[in-house]
All heavy atoms as TSV, in Angstrom:
chain	resi	resn	atom	element	x	y	z
A	1	MET	N	N	68.679	118.785	146.546
A	1	MET	CA	C	69.679	119.462	145.747
A	1	MET	C	C	69.883	118.697	144.445
A	1	MET	O	O	70.002	117.480	144.443
A	1	MET	CB	C	70.978	119.545	146.537
A	1	MET	CG	C	72.037	120.325	145.858
A	1	MET	SD	S	73.334	120.625	147.057
A	1	MET	CE	C	74.383	121.587	146.090
A	2	ARG	N	N	69.952	119.421	143.359
A	2	ARG	CA	C	70.086	118.804	142.040
A	2	ARG	C	C	71.537	118.438	141.762
A	2	ARG	O	O	72.444	119.196	142.031
A	2	ARG	CB	C	69.595	119.789	140.986
A	2	ARG	CG	C	69.550	119.202	139.628
A	2	ARG	CD	C	68.859	120.146	138.684
A	2	ARG	NE	N	68.973	119.589	137.344
A	2	ARG	CZ	C	68.670	120.234	136.254
A	2	ARG	NH1	N	68.223	121.450	136.329
A	2	ARG	NH2	N	68.795	119.670	135.089
A	3	LYS	N	N	71.738	117.248	141.204
A	3	LYS	CA	C	73.082	116.787	140.869
A	3	LYS	C	C	73.366	117.121	139.418
A	3	LYS	O	O	72.569	116.872	138.541
A	3	LYS	CB	C	73.179	115.280	141.076
A	3	LYS	CG	C	74.535	114.717	140.747
A	3	LYS	CD	C	74.902	113.659	141.734
A	3	LYS	CE	C	76.147	112.947	141.318
A	3	LYS	NZ	N	77.359	113.599	141.701
A	4	PHE	N	N	74.541	117.719	139.168
A	4	PHE	CA	C	74.934	118.106	137.826
A	4	PHE	C	C	75.965	117.137	137.271
A	4	PHE	O	O	76.638	116.431	138.007
A	4	PHE	CB	C	75.499	119.529	137.821
A	4	PHE	CG	C	74.461	120.572	138.095
A	4	PHE	CD1	C	74.260	121.067	139.366
A	4	PHE	CD2	C	73.662	121.041	137.067
A	4	PHE	CE1	C	73.297	122.015	139.611
A	4	PHE	CE2	C	72.689	121.993	137.303
A	4	PHE	CZ	C	72.510	122.477	138.581
A	5	TYR	N	N	76.092	117.147	135.975
A	5	TYR	CA	C	77.070	116.308	135.275
A	5	TYR	C	C	78.474	116.692	135.730
A	5	TYR	O	O	78.838	117.858	135.744
A	5	TYR	CB	C	76.898	116.524	133.769
A	5	TYR	CG	C	77.801	115.684	132.912
A	5	TYR	CD1	C	77.783	114.301	132.997
A	5	TYR	CD2	C	78.666	116.270	132.007
A	5	TYR	CE1	C	78.596	113.532	132.194
A	5	TYR	CE2	C	79.484	115.514	131.193
A	5	TYR	CZ	C	79.448	114.141	131.296
A	5	TYR	OH	O	80.253	113.377	130.504
A	6	GLU	N	N	79.268	115.704	136.109
A	6	GLU	CA	C	80.584	115.964	136.675
A	6	GLU	C	C	81.697	116.063	135.639
A	6	GLU	O	O	82.839	116.329	135.986
A	6	GLU	CB	C	80.922	114.880	137.707
A	6	GLU	CG	C	79.990	114.927	138.899
A	6	GLU	CD	C	80.288	113.874	139.931
A	6	GLU	OE1	O	81.316	113.169	139.804
A	6	GLU	OE2	O	79.503	113.754	140.865
A	7	GLY	N	N	81.412	115.844	134.380
A	7	GLY	CA	C	82.433	116.025	133.349
A	7	GLY	C	C	83.091	114.734	132.935
A	7	GLY	O	O	82.526	113.661	133.049
A	8	GLY	N	N	84.336	114.862	132.459
A	8	GLY	CA	C	85.006	113.709	131.891
A	8	GLY	C	C	84.489	113.492	130.483
A	8	GLY	O	O	83.918	112.457	130.179
A	9	PHE	N	N	84.656	114.490	129.636
A	9	PHE	CA	C	84.070	114.480	128.303
A	9	PHE	C	C	84.630	113.375	127.413
A	9	PHE	O	O	85.805	113.056	127.468
A	9	PHE	CB	C	84.293	115.834	127.629
A	9	PHE	CG	C	83.695	116.972	128.399
A	9	PHE	CD1	C	84.501	117.894	129.035
A	9	PHE	CD2	C	82.323	117.116	128.494
A	9	PHE	CE1	C	83.952	118.942	129.753
A	9	PHE	CE2	C	81.769	118.158	129.209
A	9	PHE	CZ	C	82.586	119.069	129.838
A	10	GLN	N	N	83.760	112.835	126.568
A	10	GLN	CA	C	84.136	111.822	125.586
A	10	GLN	C	C	84.769	112.506	124.374
A	10	GLN	O	O	84.484	113.671	124.109
A	10	GLN	CB	C	82.900	111.031	125.137
A	10	GLN	CG	C	82.179	110.327	126.265
A	10	GLN	CD	C	83.053	109.285	126.931
A	10	GLN	OE1	O	83.718	108.501	126.274
A	10	GLN	NE2	N	83.073	109.305	128.253
A	11	PRO	N	N	85.614	111.795	123.607
A	11	PRO	CA	C	86.237	112.407	122.427
A	11	PRO	C	C	85.211	112.924	121.406
A	11	PRO	O	O	85.391	113.978	120.815
A	11	PRO	CB	C	87.060	111.280	121.815
A	11	PRO	CG	C	87.286	110.321	122.923
A	11	PRO	CD	C	86.089	110.440	123.835
A	12	GLU	N	N	84.132	112.177	121.206
A	12	GLU	CA	C	83.052	112.628	120.335
A	12	GLU	C	C	81.762	112.564	121.135
A	12	GLU	O	O	81.405	111.514	121.674
A	12	GLU	CB	C	82.941	111.732	119.097
A	12	GLU	CG	C	81.951	112.259	118.097
A	12	GLU	CD	C	82.013	111.516	116.774
A	12	GLU	OE1	O	83.117	111.139	116.363
A	12	GLU	OE2	O	80.942	111.321	116.177
A	13	MET	N	N	81.062	113.680	121.235
A	13	MET	CA	C	79.888	113.763	122.094
A	13	MET	C	C	78.722	112.945	121.548
A	13	MET	O	O	78.359	113.059	120.385
A	13	MET	CB	C	79.469	115.218	122.270
A	13	MET	CG	C	78.394	115.384	123.337
A	13	MET	SD	S	77.964	117.098	123.654
A	13	MET	CE	C	79.478	117.715	124.344
A	14	ALA	N	N	78.137	112.140	122.419
A	14	ALA	CA	C	76.951	111.350	122.093
A	14	ALA	C	C	75.721	112.054	122.673
A	14	ALA	O	O	75.839	112.956	123.507
A	14	ALA	CB	C	77.074	109.946	122.683
A	15	ARG	N	N	74.551	111.627	122.244
A	15	ARG	CA	C	73.310	112.227	122.734
A	15	ARG	C	C	73.184	112.081	124.253
A	15	ARG	O	O	72.705	112.999	124.920
A	15	ARG	CB	C	72.099	111.606	122.044
A	15	ARG	CG	C	71.991	112.004	120.571
A	15	ARG	CD	C	70.737	111.448	119.921
A	15	ARG	NE	N	69.531	111.994	120.495
A	15	ARG	CZ	C	68.987	113.177	120.182
A	15	ARG	NH1	N	69.573	113.931	119.281
A	15	ARG	NH2	N	67.879	113.592	120.752
A	16	ARG	N	N	73.636	110.969	124.786
A	16	ARG	CA	C	73.555	110.761	126.234
A	16	ARG	C	C	74.369	111.807	126.976
A	16	ARG	O	O	73.903	112.428	127.930
A	16	ARG	CB	C	74.052	109.365	126.602
A	16	ARG	CG	C	74.000	109.098	128.094
A	16	ARG	CD	C	74.528	107.698	128.456
A	16	ARG	NE	N	74.447	107.474	129.869
A	16	ARG	CZ	C	75.324	107.940	130.756
A	16	ARG	NH1	N	76.356	108.650	130.366
A	16	ARG	NH2	N	75.178	107.708	132.049
A	17	GLU	N	N	75.602	112.021	126.537
A	17	GLU	CA	C	76.465	113.005	127.178
A	17	GLU	C	C	75.885	114.415	127.023
A	17	GLU	O	O	75.901	115.211	127.960
A	17	GLU	CB	C	77.872	112.946	126.581
A	17	GLU	CG	C	78.837	113.903	127.237
A	17	GLU	CD	C	80.236	113.815	126.684
A	17	GLU	OE1	O	80.420	113.410	125.518
A	17	GLU	OE2	O	81.166	114.173	127.423
A	18	ALA	N	N	75.356	114.716	125.839
A	18	ALA	CA	C	74.753	116.031	125.594
A	18	ALA	C	C	73.592	116.276	126.551
A	18	ALA	O	O	73.458	117.368	127.121
A	18	ALA	CB	C	74.291	116.137	124.149
A	19	GLY	N	N	72.761	115.262	126.743
A	19	GLY	CA	C	71.644	115.391	127.668
A	19	GLY	C	C	72.103	115.608	129.100
A	19	GLY	O	O	71.525	116.407	129.836
A	20	LEU	N	N	73.162	114.919	129.496
A	20	LEU	CA	C	73.699	115.094	130.845
A	20	LEU	C	C	74.240	116.506	131.050
A	20	LEU	O	O	74.049	117.104	132.107
A	20	LEU	CB	C	74.803	114.066	131.111
A	20	LEU	CG	C	74.351	112.618	131.268
A	20	LEU	CD1	C	75.554	111.685	131.285
A	20	LEU	CD2	C	73.542	112.460	132.550
A	21	ILE	N	N	74.906	117.030	130.060
A	21	ILE	CA	C	75.470	118.376	130.159
A	21	ILE	C	C	74.371	119.418	130.312
A	21	ILE	O	O	74.474	120.333	131.143
A	21	ILE	CB	C	76.356	118.687	128.932
A	21	ILE	CG1	C	77.620	117.837	128.983
A	21	ILE	CG2	C	76.698	120.179	128.867
A	21	ILE	CD1	C	78.437	117.852	127.708
A	22	LEU	N	N	73.306	119.276	129.535
A	22	LEU	CA	C	72.217	120.259	129.577
A	22	LEU	C	C	71.164	119.940	130.634
A	22	LEU	O	O	70.283	120.759	130.896
A	22	LEU	CB	C	71.558	120.370	128.206
A	22	LEU	CG	C	72.440	120.937	127.094
A	22	LEU	CD1	C	71.652	120.998	125.787
A	22	LEU	CD2	C	72.976	122.302	127.453
A	23	GLY	N	N	71.234	118.765	131.228
A	23	GLY	CA	C	70.269	118.402	132.262
A	23	GLY	C	C	68.899	118.040	131.719
A	23	GLY	O	O	67.886	118.294	132.368
A	24	VAL	N	N	68.866	117.462	130.507
A	24	VAL	CA	C	67.607	117.046	129.891
A	24	VAL	C	C	67.731	115.599	129.399
A	24	VAL	O	O	68.830	115.064	129.323
A	24	VAL	CB	C	67.218	117.957	128.693
A	24	VAL	CG1	C	66.974	119.377	129.157
A	24	VAL	CG2	C	68.276	117.925	127.604
A	25	ARG	N	N	66.605	115.017	129.050
A	25	ARG	CA	C	66.624	113.668	128.476
A	25	ARG	C	C	67.105	113.738	127.024
A	25	ARG	O	O	66.984	114.764	126.369
A	25	ARG	CB	C	65.240	113.043	128.531
A	25	ARG	CG	C	64.760	112.813	129.950
A	25	ARG	CD	C	63.455	112.048	129.929
A	25	ARG	NE	N	62.915	111.915	131.252
A	25	ARG	CZ	C	63.186	110.896	132.063
A	25	ARG	NH1	N	63.986	109.931	131.671
A	25	ARG	NH2	N	62.656	110.832	133.261
A	26	GLU	N	N	67.595	112.624	126.529
A	26	GLU	CA	C	68.132	112.553	125.163
A	26	GLU	C	C	67.079	112.848	124.097
A	26	GLU	O	O	67.407	113.375	123.040
A	26	GLU	CB	C	68.711	111.161	124.895
A	26	GLU	CG	C	69.881	110.810	125.774
A	26	GLU	CD	C	70.283	109.367	125.604
A	26	GLU	OE1	O	70.320	108.881	124.464
A	26	GLU	OE2	O	70.561	108.723	126.632
A	27	ASN	N	N	65.833	112.496	124.361
A	27	ASN	CA	C	64.782	112.627	123.344
A	27	ASN	C	C	63.795	113.756	123.656
A	27	ASN	O	O	62.643	113.694	123.277
A	27	ASN	CB	C	64.037	111.299	123.206
A	27	ASN	CG	C	63.445	110.844	124.522
A	27	ASN	OD1	O	63.714	111.428	125.570
A	27	ASN	ND2	N	62.646	109.800	124.480
A	28	VAL	N	N	64.274	114.790	124.310
A	28	VAL	CA	C	63.424	115.903	124.718
A	28	VAL	C	C	63.059	116.782	123.507
A	28	VAL	O	O	63.767	116.794	122.494
A	28	VAL	CB	C	64.133	116.729	125.824
A	28	VAL	CG1	C	65.293	117.497	125.247
A	28	VAL	CG2	C	63.176	117.646	126.529
A	29	HIS	N	N	61.957	117.496	123.612
A	29	HIS	CA	C	61.497	118.400	122.558
A	29	HIS	C	C	62.543	119.503	122.327
A	29	HIS	O	O	63.152	119.990	123.278
A	29	HIS	CB	C	60.165	119.028	122.982
A	29	HIS	CG	C	59.473	119.763	121.888
A	29	HIS	ND1	N	59.762	121.074	121.597
A	29	HIS	CD2	C	58.518	119.375	121.014
A	29	HIS	CE1	C	59.010	121.462	120.589
A	29	HIS	NE2	N	58.242	120.446	120.214
A	30	PRO	N	N	62.750	119.917	121.072
A	30	PRO	CA	C	63.757	120.940	120.768
A	30	PRO	C	C	63.619	122.238	121.575
A	30	PRO	O	O	64.615	122.864	121.920
A	30	PRO	CB	C	63.544	121.207	119.274
A	30	PRO	CG	C	62.990	119.930	118.746
A	30	PRO	CD	C	62.135	119.380	119.852
A	31	GLU	N	N	62.407	122.635	121.901
A	31	GLU	CA	C	62.232	123.853	122.704
A	31	GLU	C	C	62.828	123.690	124.099
A	31	GLU	O	O	63.387	124.631	124.648
A	31	GLU	CB	C	60.752	124.233	122.798
A	31	GLU	CG	C	60.234	124.911	121.557
A	31	GLU	CD	C	61.021	126.172	121.191
A	31	GLU	OE1	O	61.281	127.016	122.070
A	31	GLU	OE2	O	61.385	126.302	120.011
A	32	LYS	N	N	62.699	122.505	124.665
A	32	LYS	CA	C	63.279	122.235	125.988
A	32	LYS	C	C	64.803	122.259	125.919
A	32	LYS	O	O	65.464	122.683	126.853
A	32	LYS	CB	C	62.790	120.891	126.539
A	32	LYS	CG	C	61.334	120.861	126.868
A	32	LYS	CD	C	61.049	121.678	128.101
A	32	LYS	CE	C	59.591	121.538	128.484
A	32	LYS	NZ	N	59.251	122.382	129.624
A	33	VAL	N	N	65.358	121.784	124.796
A	33	VAL	CA	C	66.809	121.822	124.602
A	33	VAL	C	C	67.277	123.275	124.598
A	33	VAL	O	O	68.257	123.634	125.272
A	33	VAL	CB	C	67.227	121.122	123.288
A	33	VAL	CG1	C	68.702	121.351	122.988
A	33	VAL	CG2	C	66.917	119.640	123.347
A	34	LYS	N	N	66.570	124.123	123.868
A	34	LYS	CA	C	66.943	125.533	123.776
A	34	LYS	C	C	66.833	126.229	125.133
A	34	LYS	O	O	67.695	127.035	125.499
A	34	LYS	CB	C	66.083	126.241	122.737
A	34	LYS	CG	C	66.370	125.764	121.320
A	34	LYS	CD	C	65.419	126.379	120.322
A	34	LYS	CE	C	65.636	125.773	118.946
A	34	LYS	NZ	N	64.652	126.259	117.964
A	35	GLU	N	N	65.782	125.911	125.886
A	35	GLU	CA	C	65.610	126.498	127.219
A	35	GLU	C	C	66.741	126.066	128.149
A	35	GLU	O	O	67.306	126.884	128.881
A	35	GLU	CB	C	64.273	126.062	127.823
A	35	GLU	CG	C	63.060	126.676	127.173
A	35	GLU	CD	C	61.765	126.067	127.695
A	35	GLU	OE1	O	61.766	125.447	128.785
A	35	GLU	OE2	O	60.741	126.208	126.996
A	36	ALA	N	N	67.060	124.769	128.126
A	36	ALA	CA	C	68.121	124.247	128.987
A	36	ALA	C	C	69.472	124.836	128.598
A	36	ALA	O	O	70.280	125.193	129.462
A	36	ALA	CB	C	68.159	122.720	128.899
A	37	HIS	N	N	69.716	124.960	127.292
A	37	HIS	CA	C	70.973	125.545	126.808
A	37	HIS	C	C	71.128	126.965	127.328
A	37	HIS	O	O	72.179	127.342	127.842
A	37	HIS	CB	C	71.002	125.525	125.279
A	37	HIS	CG	C	72.156	126.267	124.708
A	37	HIS	ND1	N	72.053	127.582	124.311
A	37	HIS	CD2	C	73.444	125.904	124.491
A	37	HIS	CE1	C	73.227	127.993	123.868
A	37	HIS	NE2	N	74.093	126.995	123.965
A	38	LYS	N	N	70.074	127.751	127.221
A	38	LYS	CA	C	70.135	129.144	127.672
A	38	LYS	C	C	70.437	129.220	129.175
A	38	LYS	O	O	71.287	130.001	129.604
A	38	LYS	CB	C	68.818	129.848	127.361
A	38	LYS	CG	C	68.820	131.310	127.735
A	38	LYS	CD	C	67.538	131.994	127.316
A	38	LYS	CE	C	67.583	133.468	127.679
A	38	LYS	NZ	N	66.368	134.165	127.274
A	39	LYS	N	N	69.763	128.383	129.946
A	39	LYS	CA	C	69.939	128.391	131.396
A	39	LYS	C	C	71.374	128.013	131.789
A	39	LYS	O	O	71.994	128.683	132.613
A	39	LYS	CB	C	68.946	127.404	132.028
A	39	LYS	CG	C	68.978	127.378	133.517
A	39	LYS	CD	C	67.908	126.437	134.043
A	39	LYS	CE	C	67.909	126.380	135.535
A	39	LYS	NZ	N	66.901	125.467	136.053
A	40	VAL	N	N	71.901	126.962	131.170
A	40	VAL	CA	C	73.250	126.501	131.493
A	40	VAL	C	C	74.285	127.498	130.971
A	40	VAL	O	O	75.296	127.769	131.631
A	40	VAL	CB	C	73.497	125.081	130.935
A	40	VAL	CG1	C	74.924	124.640	131.154
A	40	VAL	CG2	C	72.540	124.093	131.593
A	41	MET	N	N	74.038	128.069	129.809
A	41	MET	CA	C	74.989	129.010	129.225
A	41	MET	C	C	75.082	130.299	130.037
A	41	MET	O	O	76.171	130.849	130.214
A	41	MET	CB	C	74.629	129.310	127.777
A	41	MET	CG	C	75.654	130.160	127.071
A	41	MET	SD	S	77.330	129.480	127.090
A	41	MET	CE	C	77.258	128.447	125.656
A	42	VAL	N	N	73.960	130.779	130.535
A	42	VAL	CA	C	73.973	131.995	131.358
A	42	VAL	C	C	74.889	131.789	132.571
A	42	VAL	O	O	75.654	132.684	132.936
A	42	VAL	CB	C	72.540	132.372	131.802
A	42	VAL	CG1	C	72.548	133.378	132.930
A	42	VAL	CG2	C	71.755	132.924	130.619
A	43	ALA	N	N	74.847	130.617	133.144
A	43	ALA	CA	C	75.664	130.328	134.327
A	43	ALA	C	C	77.136	130.096	133.994
A	43	ALA	O	O	77.984	130.186	134.884
A	43	ALA	CB	C	75.098	129.103	135.047
A	44	ASN	N	N	77.458	129.812	132.746
A	44	ASN	CA	C	78.833	129.454	132.377
A	44	ASN	C	C	79.417	130.301	131.261
A	44	ASN	O	O	80.472	129.955	130.717
A	44	ASN	CB	C	78.874	127.981	131.946
A	44	ASN	CG	C	78.602	127.053	133.089
A	44	ASN	OD1	O	79.459	126.809	133.914
A	44	ASN	ND2	N	77.377	126.559	133.165
A	45	HIS	N	N	78.798	131.399	130.908
A	45	HIS	CA	C	79.253	132.194	129.768
A	45	HIS	C	C	80.602	132.853	130.061
A	45	HIS	O	O	80.814	133.390	131.151
A	45	HIS	CB	C	78.223	133.268	129.414
A	45	HIS	CG	C	78.420	133.813	128.048
A	45	HIS	ND1	N	79.342	134.785	127.764
A	45	HIS	CD2	C	77.821	133.502	126.872
A	45	HIS	CE1	C	79.307	135.058	126.482
A	45	HIS	NE2	N	78.389	134.292	125.906
A	46	PRO	N	N	81.514	132.833	129.102
A	46	PRO	CA	C	82.835	133.455	129.299
A	46	PRO	C	C	82.779	134.943	129.661
A	46	PRO	O	O	83.608	135.420	130.425
A	46	PRO	CB	C	83.529	133.254	127.950
A	46	PRO	CG	C	82.876	132.051	127.369
A	46	PRO	CD	C	81.441	132.126	127.825
A	47	ASP	N	N	81.807	135.665	129.149
A	47	ASP	CA	C	81.679	137.089	129.469
A	47	ASP	C	C	81.306	137.327	130.933
A	47	ASP	O	O	81.466	138.429	131.444
A	47	ASP	CB	C	80.633	137.763	128.578
A	47	ASP	CG	C	81.089	137.874	127.130
A	47	ASP	OD1	O	82.298	137.662	126.862
A	47	ASP	OD2	O	80.245	138.165	126.266
A	48	ALA	N	N	80.806	136.277	131.579
A	48	ALA	CA	C	80.433	136.376	132.988
A	48	ALA	C	C	81.431	135.631	133.870
A	48	ALA	O	O	81.106	135.244	134.993
A	48	ALA	CB	C	79.029	135.825	133.194
A	49	GLY	N	N	82.628	135.388	133.333
A	49	GLY	CA	C	83.660	134.720	134.115
A	49	GLY	C	C	83.717	133.224	133.925
A	49	GLY	O	O	84.490	132.545	134.595
A	50	GLY	N	N	82.918	132.690	133.023
A	50	GLY	CA	C	82.919	131.254	132.767
A	50	GLY	C	C	84.040	130.843	131.828
A	50	GLY	O	O	84.799	131.667	131.320
A	51	SER	N	N	84.124	129.573	131.589
A	51	SER	CA	C	85.184	128.985	130.770
A	51	SER	C	C	84.775	128.920	129.296
A	51	SER	O	O	83.657	128.510	128.965
A	51	SER	CB	C	85.453	127.566	131.291
A	51	SER	OG	O	86.110	126.787	130.337
A	52	HIS	N	N	85.708	129.303	128.414
A	52	HIS	CA	C	85.456	129.174	126.977
A	52	HIS	C	C	85.286	127.699	126.602
A	52	HIS	O	O	84.464	127.358	125.751
A	52	HIS	CB	C	86.617	129.770	126.169
A	52	HIS	CG	C	86.643	131.260	126.211
A	52	HIS	ND1	N	85.853	132.035	125.413
A	52	HIS	CD2	C	87.359	132.122	126.982
A	52	HIS	CE1	C	86.078	133.309	125.668
A	52	HIS	NE2	N	86.982	133.389	126.624
A	53	TYR	N	N	86.058	126.832	127.248
A	53	TYR	CA	C	85.976	125.403	126.965
A	53	TYR	C	C	84.591	124.865	127.333
A	53	TYR	O	O	83.960	124.170	126.531
A	53	TYR	CB	C	87.059	124.645	127.733
A	53	TYR	CG	C	86.991	123.155	127.526
A	53	TYR	CD1	C	87.391	122.589	126.324
A	53	TYR	CD2	C	86.511	122.310	128.521
A	53	TYR	CE1	C	87.309	121.221	126.117
A	53	TYR	CE2	C	86.435	120.940	128.327
A	53	TYR	CZ	C	86.831	120.405	127.127
A	53	TYR	OH	O	86.755	119.062	126.925
A	54	LEU	N	N	84.121	125.186	128.533
A	54	LEU	CA	C	82.795	124.705	128.934
A	54	LEU	C	C	81.700	125.284	128.044
A	54	LEU	O	O	80.752	124.583	127.691
A	54	LEU	CB	C	82.520	125.037	130.394
A	54	LEU	CG	C	83.293	124.220	131.405
A	54	LEU	CD1	C	82.950	124.658	132.819
A	54	LEU	CD2	C	83.045	122.735	131.233
A	55	ALA	N	N	81.836	126.545	127.677
A	55	ALA	CA	C	80.843	127.152	126.783
A	55	ALA	C	C	80.803	126.414	125.446
A	55	ALA	O	O	79.721	126.184	124.893
A	55	ALA	CB	C	81.161	128.630	126.571
A	56	SER	N	N	81.972	126.001	124.942
A	56	SER	CA	C	81.992	125.268	123.668
A	56	SER	C	C	81.336	123.904	123.815
A	56	SER	O	O	80.647	123.442	122.904
A	56	SER	CB	C	83.419	125.126	123.135
A	56	SER	OG	O	84.155	124.179	123.865
A	57	LYS	N	N	81.520	123.248	124.966
A	57	LYS	CA	C	80.891	121.947	125.194
A	57	LYS	C	C	79.374	122.092	125.360
A	57	LYS	O	O	78.612	121.245	124.905
A	57	LYS	CB	C	81.500	121.255	126.420
A	57	LYS	CG	C	82.984	120.940	126.285
A	57	LYS	CD	C	83.307	120.140	125.048
A	57	LYS	CE	C	83.158	118.668	125.256
A	57	LYS	NZ	N	83.609	117.873	124.102
A	58	ILE	N	N	78.934	123.162	125.989
A	58	ILE	CA	C	77.503	123.416	126.148
A	58	ILE	C	C	76.864	123.657	124.783
A	58	ILE	O	O	75.799	123.114	124.476
A	58	ILE	CB	C	77.270	124.620	127.094
A	58	ILE	CG1	C	77.729	124.261	128.509
A	58	ILE	CG2	C	75.809	125.064	127.078
A	58	ILE	CD1	C	77.896	125.452	129.430
A	59	ASN	N	N	77.531	124.431	123.941
A	59	ASN	CA	C	77.024	124.669	122.578
A	59	ASN	C	C	77.023	123.385	121.765
A	59	ASN	O	O	76.084	123.119	121.012
A	59	ASN	CB	C	77.860	125.738	121.878
A	59	ASN	CG	C	77.566	127.121	122.391
A	59	ASN	OD1	O	76.457	127.417	122.816
A	59	ASN	ND2	N	78.568	127.985	122.352
A	60	GLU	N	N	78.068	122.581	121.925
A	60	GLU	CA	C	78.135	121.301	121.215
A	60	GLU	C	C	76.995	120.385	121.656
A	60	GLU	O	O	76.371	119.713	120.833
A	60	GLU	CB	C	79.489	120.633	121.479
A	60	GLU	CG	C	79.680	119.346	120.723
A	60	GLU	CD	C	81.029	118.675	121.013
A	60	GLU	OE1	O	81.826	119.203	121.806
A	60	GLU	OE2	O	81.263	117.606	120.434
A	61	ALA	N	N	76.694	120.373	122.959
A	61	ALA	CA	C	75.603	119.545	123.477
A	61	ALA	C	C	74.272	119.955	122.847
A	61	ALA	O	O	73.483	119.105	122.431
A	61	ALA	CB	C	75.532	119.656	124.995
A	62	LYS	N	N	74.037	121.252	122.758
A	62	LYS	CA	C	72.802	121.742	122.112
A	62	LYS	C	C	72.744	121.283	120.660
A	62	LYS	O	O	71.722	120.778	120.207
A	62	LYS	CB	C	72.742	123.264	122.184
A	62	LYS	CG	C	71.504	123.837	121.495
A	62	LYS	CD	C	71.543	125.332	121.404
A	62	LYS	CE	C	72.461	125.696	120.272
A	62	LYS	NZ	N	72.385	127.061	119.794
A	63	ASP	N	N	73.845	121.429	119.953
A	63	ASP	CA	C	73.872	121.033	118.541
A	63	ASP	C	C	73.636	119.538	118.362
A	63	ASP	O	O	72.930	119.123	117.444
A	63	ASP	CB	C	75.209	121.431	117.905
A	63	ASP	CG	C	75.350	122.935	117.728
A	63	ASP	OD1	O	74.326	123.655	117.821
A	63	ASP	OD2	O	76.484	123.382	117.508
A	64	VAL	N	N	74.211	118.727	119.240
A	64	VAL	CA	C	74.020	117.275	119.150
A	64	VAL	C	C	72.540	116.935	119.337
A	64	VAL	O	O	71.972	116.167	118.563
A	64	VAL	CB	C	74.895	116.537	120.191
A	64	VAL	CG1	C	74.457	115.087	120.354
A	64	VAL	CG2	C	76.364	116.598	119.797
A	65	LEU	N	N	71.912	117.519	120.345
A	65	LEU	CA	C	70.514	117.197	120.618
A	65	LEU	C	C	69.566	117.755	119.568
A	65	LEU	O	O	68.483	117.212	119.362
A	65	LEU	CB	C	70.119	117.683	122.011
A	65	LEU	CG	C	70.780	116.924	123.159
A	65	LEU	CD1	C	70.392	117.541	124.489
A	65	LEU	CD2	C	70.415	115.448	123.128
A	66	LEU	N	N	69.970	118.822	118.899
A	66	LEU	CA	C	69.118	119.397	117.845
A	66	LEU	C	C	69.457	118.830	116.468
A	66	LEU	O	O	68.864	119.213	115.472
A	66	LEU	CB	C	69.243	120.916	117.832
A	66	LEU	CG	C	68.714	121.654	119.054
A	66	LEU	CD1	C	68.946	123.145	118.927
A	66	LEU	CD2	C	67.240	121.341	119.291
A	67	GLY	N	N	70.451	117.919	116.409
A	67	GLY	CA	C	70.818	117.283	115.156
A	67	GLY	C	C	71.583	118.192	114.217
A	67	GLY	O	O	71.534	118.013	113.004
A	68	LYS	N	N	72.313	119.156	114.753
A	68	LYS	CA	C	73.030	120.121	113.919
A	68	LYS	C	C	74.534	119.872	113.852
A	68	LYS	O	O	75.270	120.719	113.393
A	68	LYS	CB	C	72.817	121.532	114.453
A	68	LYS	CG	C	71.389	122.003	114.363
A	68	LYS	CD	C	71.249	123.422	114.864
A	68	LYS	CE	C	69.827	123.915	114.729
A	68	LYS	NZ	N	69.701	125.291	115.211
A	69	THR	N	N	75.001	118.727	114.302
A	69	THR	CA	C	76.435	118.485	114.319
A	69	THR	C	C	76.922	118.010	112.971
A	69	THR	O	O	76.214	117.359	112.214
A	69	THR	CB	C	76.834	117.429	115.375
A	69	THR	OG1	O	76.125	116.233	115.088
A	69	THR	CG2	C	76.509	117.903	116.768
A	70	LYS	N	N	78.167	118.320	112.699
A	70	LYS	CA	C	78.815	117.877	111.466
A	70	LYS	C	C	79.931	116.892	111.783
A	70	LYS	O	O	80.735	116.571	110.938
A	70	LYS	CB	C	79.393	119.097	110.731
A	70	LYS	CG	C	78.353	120.075	110.300
A	70	LYS	CD	C	78.963	121.294	109.669
A	70	LYS	CE	C	77.893	122.311	109.357
A	70	LYS	NZ	N	78.448	123.618	109.057
A	71	GLY	N	N	80.013	116.461	113.044
A	71	GLY	CA	C	81.043	115.514	113.435
A	71	GLY	C	C	82.365	116.168	113.771
A	71	GLY	O	O	83.341	115.512	114.026
A	72	GLY	N	N	82.397	117.510	113.803
A	72	GLY	CA	C	83.627	118.208	114.099
A	72	GLY	C	C	83.967	118.258	115.567
A	72	GLY	O	O	85.120	118.350	115.947
A	73	GLY	N	N	82.949	118.201	116.423
A	73	GLY	CA	C	83.183	118.249	117.848
A	73	GLY	C	C	83.544	119.644	118.320
A	73	GLY	O	O	83.343	120.631	117.645
A	74	SER	N	N	84.127	119.695	119.493
A	74	SER	CA	C	84.513	120.949	120.114
A	74	SER	C	C	85.717	121.554	119.403
A	74	SER	O	O	86.531	120.855	118.818
A	74	SER	CB	C	84.867	120.684	121.583
A	74	SER	OG	O	85.386	121.843	122.187
A	75	VAL	N	N	85.844	122.872	119.486
A	75	VAL	CA	C	86.990	123.537	118.906
A	75	VAL	C	C	88.241	123.330	119.743
A	75	VAL	O	O	89.336	123.654	119.320
A	75	VAL	CB	C	86.745	125.067	118.714
A	75	VAL	CG1	C	85.638	125.297	117.717
A	75	VAL	CG2	C	86.448	125.746	120.026
A	76	PHE	N	N	88.080	122.814	120.950
A	76	PHE	CA	C	89.227	122.593	121.834
A	76	PHE	C	C	89.717	121.183	121.738
A	76	PHE	O	O	89.130	120.227	121.760
A	76	PHE	CB	C	88.853	122.914	123.287
A	76	PHE	CG	C	88.617	124.377	123.489
A	76	PHE	CD1	C	87.363	124.926	123.418
A	76	PHE	CD2	C	89.684	125.227	123.747
A	76	PHE	CE1	C	87.151	126.273	123.601
A	76	PHE	CE2	C	89.487	126.574	123.942
A	76	PHE	CZ	C	88.220	127.101	123.873
């Protein structure tokens, strides 16, 4: 059975935390980041009963690993 990240988010997301959230290594290829993001998001999307907060953290994790962050962090 696969173990998932248990949470306890940091104030500003680091690459390590982003990788744990998406279930990938910190230095993984961008395509793998996108695949992992899609898989995790499908399971946690607000339209499917998931949490808006978790969805924002999943999106933030993708942005951190793809180098698209502006230092703003989550909207929550």
